[in-house]
C-alpha positions, 0 to 999 in steps of 0.5 A, a space after each residue: 354614088 350609084 353603087 352606095 344607093 344600091 345598097 339601100 331599099 329601092 324606094 328609099 334609094 329613089 327618095 335619097 337620090 332625088 334630094 341629093 339631085 336637089 342639093 346639086 341643083 340648088 347649091 350654087 343658086 339657092 344654098 339655104 334651100 340646098 341645105 334644107 334638101 340635104 338634111 332630108 337625104 341625111 335623115 333617110 340615109 346617114 350611113 351612106 358616105 355620099 349623102 354625108 358628103 353632100 350634107 357637108 358641101 351644103 352646110 359648107 356653102 351656108 357658112 355652117 363650117 363646124 357642121 360641114 367639118 362633122 359631115 366631111 370627117 364622117 364621110 372621110 371615115 366610111 371611104 378612107 379617101 383624102 379628097 375632102 382634105 382641102 375642104 376640111 382645112 377651109 372649114 377650120 379657116 372658117 372657124 376662126 382657126 387658120 393655124 390648124 388649116 396651115 397644120 394640115 397643109 403639112 400633113 401626109 394626106 396632101 401627098 395623096 391628093 391629085 394635082 387639083 387637090 394639091 392646088 386647092 390645098 395651097 390656096 387654102 394655105 395661102 388664105 390661112 396665111 392672109 387670115 394671120 395677117 402674113 401677106 408675103 408668105 401667102 404670096 410665097 405659098 402660091 408661087 408654084 410650078 402650077 402658077 408658072 405654067 402656061 397650060 390652062 386647067 380647071 383650077 388655073 384661073 382661081 390660083 392666078 386670081 388668088 395670087 394677083 389679089 395677094 399681090 394687090 393686098 400687098 401694095 404690089 399693084 404692077 404685079 397684080 395687074 399683070 396677073 389679073 390680066 393673065 387670070 382673065 385670059 385663062 377664065 373663059 367661063 367667067 369664074 372670077 371677076 378678074 376683068 373687072 378688077 383689071 379695069 378698076 386698076 386701070 381707072 375704069 368706072 362701071 355704072 350700073 344702068 339699072 341703078 342709073 335708070 332708077 335715079 332718072 325715075 326718081 328725079 322724073 317722079 320728083 319733078 312730076 311731083 313739083 309740077 303738080 304742087 305748083 299747079 295745085 298752088 296756082 289753082 289755089 291762088 285763083 280760088 282764093 282770088 274768086 272767093 275774094 272777089 265774091 266776098 267783095 261783092 257781097 260786101 258791096 251789096 250789104 254797104 248802104 253807101 254804095 247803093 244807088 
């Protein structure tokens, strides 16, 4: 990326770089804001491949799949690389064209991907199978030497998780539990919710402590309101009795038969 930006005038390169840094920083926690920064960078340097790629990922993160695919294609034309092939296929899925994603999984470009890219392509293809209601085919797609390996790689947890989820969707609960457990073992960074899924299969129910506190607060507020209403009723009743007594006193004074 640095080399690409060096082709720009210094001031422009700095502006583009700042926007790209913000895209990378915000894309997970605030994708809409990251997308806004990517559009600025794109206006400043649309002929830089790194900018087109960043714009593609920002659009992808905000589910603007058609726009993301266009940016990825532009970046690929500029670089001639195949690294974006899996995410381009996933954009096809996002646009409701899983059959196109499957076709891309069989293209020669897949053989040029590194191991991580090939695993990613396998995940996309399995997702496309599921989109088409082909659960058994999705399971078979994920079965691979990478899945069977005991070695842990950056993509291991995601691959195991996808397999476990597909098994569960197919009603193979015991096998799904086994693979969610394997996922949890390999997911040291907590990239998946495998532990929670495993606990659910074991019948463990989670209670949100914040929600519980809110409910207790609401109950307390309702009780306080009821107590205040009762107190107001008591005061009102006492006041009515005093008024009645006063009226009786006045009536007694006005009644000539009661005067001594």
